[in-house]
C-alpha positions in Angstrom: -38.4 -53.1 154.0 -41.9 -54.2 152.8 -43.6 -56.1 155.6 -45.8 -58.2 153.2 -45.4 -61.8 154.4 -45.6 -62.9 150.7 -42.2 -61.4 150.1 -38.9 -63.1 150.7 -40.5 -66.4 151.6 -39.0 -69.6 150.2 -40.8 -72.8 149.4 -40.7 -75.1 152.4 -40.3 -78.8 152.6 -41.2 -80.0 156.1 -40.1 -83.1 157.9 -41.2 -82.0 161.4 -43.1 -83.3 164.4 -46.9 -83.1 163.9 -48.6 -81.7 167.0 -51.9 -80.0 167.8 -52.1 -76.4 168.7 -54.3 -75.8 171.7 -55.3 -73.0 174.1 -54.2 -69.4 173.2 -52.0 -70.6 170.4 -49.6 -72.4 172.8 -48.2 -75.6 171.4 -49.1 -78.9 173.1 -48.5 -82.2 171.6 -50.9 -85.1 172.0 -50.1 -88.8 172.1 -47.0 -90.5 173.4 -43.5 -89.6 172.3 -43.3 -92.8 170.3 -46.3 -91.7 168.2 -44.7 -88.4 167.2 -43.0 -87.8 163.9 -39.6 -86.3 164.4 -37.1 -85.0 161.9 -35.8 -88.4 161.2 -33.2 -87.4 158.7 -31.4 -85.2 161.3 -32.1 -87.0 164.6 -31.7 -85.3 168.0 -30.4 -86.9 171.1 -33.6 -85.5 172.8 -35.9 -87.8 170.8 -37.5 -90.3 173.1 -36.2 -88.9 176.3 -38.7 -88.5 179.1 -40.5 -85.2 178.9 -39.7 -84.4 175.3 -42.9 -83.8 173.3 -41.6 -82.3 170.0 -38.4 -82.0 168.0 -38.5 -80.1 164.8 -36.7 -77.5 162.7 -38.2 -74.0 162.5 -37.4 -74.0 158.7 -35.7 -76.3 156.3 -35.1 -74.0 153.3 -34.3 -70.3 153.5 -32.7 -67.5 151.3 -29.6 -67.4 153.5 -27.0 -70.2 154.1 -26.1 -69.4 157.7 -28.1 -68.7 160.9 -27.5 -68.2 164.6 -28.8 -66.8 167.9 -32.5 -67.7 167.9 -35.1 -66.2 170.3 -38.6 -67.4 171.0 -41.8 -65.9 172.5 -45.4 -66.8 173.0 -48.2 -64.5 171.6 -51.9 -64.8 171.6 -51.6 -66.3 168.1 -48.9 -68.8 168.9 -45.1 -69.1 169.0 -42.8 -66.6 167.3 -39.1 -67.2 166.7 -36.4 -64.9 165.4 -32.7 -65.2 164.6 -30.0 -63.6 162.5 -29.2 -65.0 159.0 -27.0 -64.3 156.1 -23.8 -65.6 154.4 -21.9 -65.7 157.7 -21.9 -64.1 161.1 -20.5 -60.6 161.0 -21.1 -60.1 157.2 -23.0 -57.0 156.1 -25.8 -59.0 154.6 -26.8 -60.6 157.9 -30.3 -59.5 158.9 -33.0 -60.5 161.4 -35.5 -63.1 160.3 -38.8 -64.1 161.9 -41.1 -67.2 161.7 -44.5 -67.9 163.4 -46.0 -71.2 164.3 -49.5 -71.5 162.8 -51.4 -74.7 163.3 -49.0 -77.5 163.1 -46.3 -75.7 161.1 -43.9 -72.8 161.1 -44.4 -70.1 158.5 -41.5 -69.5 156.1 -38.8 -67.1 157.4 -39.5 -63.4 156.7 -36.9 -60.6 157.0 -37.9 -58.3 159.9 -34.9 -55.9 160.2 -31.7 -55.0 158.4 -28.6 -53.1 159.3 -28.9 -50.3 156.8 -27.8 -47.1 158.7 -29.7 -44.0 157.6 -30.3 -45.4 154.2 -26.5 -45.4 153.5 -24.0 -47.9 154.9 -25.0 -51.4 155.7 -23.9 -53.2 158.8 -24.5 -56.8 160.1 -27.4 -57.4 162.6 -26.9 -59.5 165.8 -28.7 -61.3 168.6 -32.4 -60.6 168.3 -34.5 -60.9 171.5 -38.3 -61.2 171.5 -40.3 -59.9 174.5 -44.0 -59.3 175.2 -44.7 -55.8 176.4 -47.5 -55.0 178.9 -49.6 -53.2 176.2 -49.9 -56.5 174.2 -47.3 -55.6 171.6 -44.3 -57.8 170.8 -40.9 -56.1 171.0 -38.0 -57.3 168.8 -34.7 -56.1 170.2 -31.5 -56.5 168.1 -28.0 -55.0 167.6 -26.4 -53.4 164.5 -22.8 -52.7 164.0 -19.5 -54.0 162.6 -18.7 -56.1 165.7 -19.9 -56.8 169.3 -17.4 -54.2 170.6 -18.9 -51.5 168.3 -22.6 -52.4 167.9 -25.6 -50.4 169.1 -29.1 -51.3 170.3 -32.4 -50.9 168.5 -35.9 -52.4 168.6 -39.1 -52.7 166.7 -42.7 -53.4 167.8 -45.4 -55.6 166.4 -49.0 -55.2 167.1 -50.1 -58.3 165.2 -48.1 -61.1 166.9 -45.0 -60.8 164.7 -46.6 -60.6 161.3 -45.4 -57.0 160.6 -43.1 -54.6 162.4 -42.9 -50.9 163.1 -40.1 -48.6 162.1 -36.9 -49.0 164.2 -36.4 -47.2 167.4 -33.0 -46.4 168.9 -31.9 -47.3 172.4 -29.8 -44.5 174.1 -26.1 -44.8 173.4 -24.2 -46.8 176.0 -27.4 -48.9 176.7 -28.0 -51.9 174.5 -31.2 -53.6 175.6 -31.2 -57.3 176.3 -27.9 -58.4 174.8 -29.0 -62.0 174.0 -31.4 -63.3 176.5 -35.0 -62.3 177.3 -35.7 -59.6 180.0 -37.9 -60.1 183.0 -40.8 -57.8 184.1 -40.6 -56.8 187.7 -43.6 -56.3 190.0 -43.7 -52.5 189.3 -43.7 -53.1 185.5 -40.0 -52.2 185.0 -38.3 -54.3 182.3 -35.0 -55.6 183.6 -32.5 -56.5 180.9 -29.3 -58.5 181.1 -26.7 -56.6 179.0 -22.9 -56.7 178.5 -20.1 -54.9 176.6 -17.0 -56.1 174.9 -15.0 -53.0 174.2 -13.0 -53.0 177.5 -13.0 -56.6 178.3 -16.1 -58.6 178.8 -18.3 -56.8 181.3 -21.9 -57.3 182.4 -24.3 -54.4 183.1 -27.9 -54.5 184.0 -30.4 -52.2 182.3 -33.9 -51.0 183.2 -36.6 -49.6 181.0 -40.1 -48.4 181.7 -43.1 -50.4 180.4 -43.2 -48.3 177.2 -39.4 -48.5 176.5 -39.2 -44.7 176.6 -36.9 -44.3 179.7 -33.7 -46.3 180.2 -31.0 -46.5 182.8 -28.1 -48.9 183.5 -25.8 -50.0 186.3 -22.1 -49.7 186.4 -20.2 -52.8 185.2 -20.7 -55.7 187.6 -17.3 -57.2 186.9 -13.9 -55.8 186.0 -13.5 -57.8 182.8 -10.2 -59.2 184.0 -10.8 -61.4 187.0 -13.9 -62.6 185.3 -14.7 -62.1 181.6 -18.5 -62.2 181.5 -21.2 -61.5 179.0 -24.8 -62.4 178.1 -26.5 -62.8 181.5 -29.8 -64.8 181.8 -32.1 -63.7 184.7 -33.8 -66.0 187.1 -36.4 -65.0 189.7 -36.6 -66.5 193.3 -39.0 -66.3 196.2 -39.2 -62.9 197.9 -38.2 -61.0 194.8 -34.6 -62.2 194.9 -32.9 -62.2 191.5 -30.1 -64.3 190.1 -28.1 -63.9 186.9 -26.0 -66.6 185.3 -23.4 -65.5 182.8 -21.3 -66.9 180.0 -17.6 -66.6 181.0 -14.1 -67.1 179.8 -13.3 -69.0 183.0 -14.8 -72.3 182.0 -17.6 -72.0 184.5 -21.0 -70.4 184.4 -20.7 -67.4 186.8 -23.5 -66.2 189.1 -24.5 -63.0 190.9 -27.5 -62.2 193.1 -29.6 -59.1 193.8 -32.0 -58.3 196.7 -33.1 -54.9 195.4 -34.7 -55.5 192.1 -31.4 -55.6 190.2 -30.0 -52.3 191.3 -27.0 -53.8 193.1 -25.5 -57.3 192.8 -23.2 -59.6 194.7 -19.6 -60.2 193.5 -19.3 -62.7 190.7 -18.8 -66.3 191.8 -18.3 -69.5 189.8 -21.3 -71.9 189.8 -21.0 -75.6 189.8 -21.8 -75.7 186.1 -19.0 -75.8 183.5 -19.1 -73.4 180.5 -17.5 -73.5 177.0 -17.5 -69.8 176.6 -20.8 -70.0 174.7 -24.3 -68.7 175.2 -26.8 -70.0 177.8 -30.4 -69.3 178.7 -32.6 -70.1 181.6 -36.2 -69.7 182.8 -38.0 -69.7 186.1 -40.8 -72.3 185.9 -44.3 -71.7 187.1 -43.6 -74.2 190.0 -40.6 -72.1 191.2 -37.9 -74.3 189.8 -35.1 -73.0 187.6 -34.4 -74.6 184.2 -31.1 -73.9 182.3 -30.1 -74.8 178.8 -26.3 -74.8 178.1 -23.4 -76.7 176.7 -22.1 -79.0 179.5 -18.5 -79.0 178.2 -15.4 -76.8 178.5 -14.7 -76.8 174.8 -16.6 -77.1 171.6 -20.4 -76.5 171.3 -21.6 -80.1 171.7 -23.3 -81.6 173.8 -26.3 -79.3 174.5 -27.9 -79.9 177.9 -30.8 -79.1 180.1 -30.4 -78.9 183.9 -33.0 -78.1 186.6 -32.5 -76.6 190.1 -34.8 -75.9 193.1 -32.6 -73.1 194.4 -30.3 -71.9 191.5 -27.3 -73.4 193.3 -27.6 -77.2 193.1 -28.4 -78.5 189.7 -29.7 -81.8 188.4 -29.2 -83.3 184.9 -32.5 -83.3 183.0 -31.9 -83.8 179.2 -29.2 -84.1 176.5 -30.6 -82.2 173.5 -27.7 -82.9 171.2 -24.5 -85.0 171.6 -23.0 -85.6 168.1 -20.1 -83.6 166.7 -21.1 -80.2 165.5 -22.3 -76.9 166.8 -25.5 -76.8 168.9 -25.5 -73.5 170.7 -27.1 -70.2 171.8 -30.3 -71.7 173.2 -33.3 -69.6 174.1 -36.0 -71.0 176.5 -39.5 -70.0 177.6 -42.4 -71.6 179.4 -45.8 -71.1 177.7 -49.1 -70.6 179.5 -50.0 -74.3 179.1 -46.9 -75.3 181.1 -44.8 -76.5 178.1 -41.2 -75.4 177.9 -40.0 -74.4 174.4 -36.3 -74.2 173.4 -34.7 -73.0 170.2 -31.1 -73.2 169.3 -28.5 -73.0 166.5 -28.2 -76.3 164.7 -24.8 -76.3 162.9 -25.3 -72.7 161.8 -27.6 -74.2 159.1 -31.0 -74.3 160.8 -32.8 -73.4 164.0 -34.1 -76.4 166.0 -37.2 -76.2 168.2 -37.7 -78.7 171.1 -40.8 -78.8 173.3 -40.7 -80.3 176.8 -43.2 -81.2 179.6 -41.1 -80.2 182.6 -43.3 -82.3 184.9 -42.1 -85.4 183.1 -38.4 -84.8 183.2 -36.3 -87.5 185.0 -33.7 -85.7 187.1 -30.3 -87.1 188.1 -27.7 -85.7 190.5 -24.5 -84.2 189.2 -21.9 -84.9 191.8 -19.1 -82.3 191.6 -20.8 -80.9 188.6 -20.2 -84.0 186.4 -22.9 -84.9 184.0 -24.1 -88.5 184.8 -23.3 -91.3 182.4 
């Protein structure tokens, strides 16, 4: 694939929020929410809610009809997003696409990786994950294969903030890298990844890599795939180095596990207070120590899409409703940038990727008695 940004880039018609880029490329909107321009033709329930500073689409036109599973990262040049796109999930033409936020706009999508195996057979690509490495490069993890039960893990590196990408590198067989959500970097520099497999039921495994992604190891499965069917863990960090994972499940609840030894061993799975629709979730530990989670607060369907906040990872408060109309609003990714803003990307009806920015200090939190979202 040619990495020239001028290739495979469609014309773009933008109807997005206009904000000012400040600091080290980190996005920060100025003015009140009422002064911002939102994508008025496709309104979001988030618009106008306390703490919301931007609602926009990452792109409006693209050379593919369907998209899913976005990821987002902050670089020294600004935000970078990636997702898979093609005719439909699981089709061989599905590849990984990347866009960068420059000034007050996103660049047009550029293809960053495909599923061509050794120059011969082509397979679909799945679930990209962006992550900043300690040496300043940006890693793009992704999966290739005919299905989630038969895919394998790969990654590429970018030394120019996502503009161009290296040749692919393989992750050892049986290890997949971060399966959908971003890793965390431990105090010793180890990269801890939440992974899962689907060939013998849904089972979570945690994986570790050195800072250069040269040496990998994994745990045994953390669940039996029967009592709990779990995939796609998101990792939260707590005081004293304690770790928590929250997992997508088949049991209509987000399921949690805890570790006190840097992710080498974990407690038995337990249902959390939060319901789950068997769809992807993502969380982030905020700079002030609170936990923020983006998920669908429903047991069926993929709407609404919600944000909850917790002081301890156990008791959650309602913060925002991002979407609440019929449709699919799913597979969120969330980060906090250096300026304190929270950035969320998610699938918008499999047609586009939506980006929402939040000031977490301005969120209005409400209790959720018995796990019920407040009216």
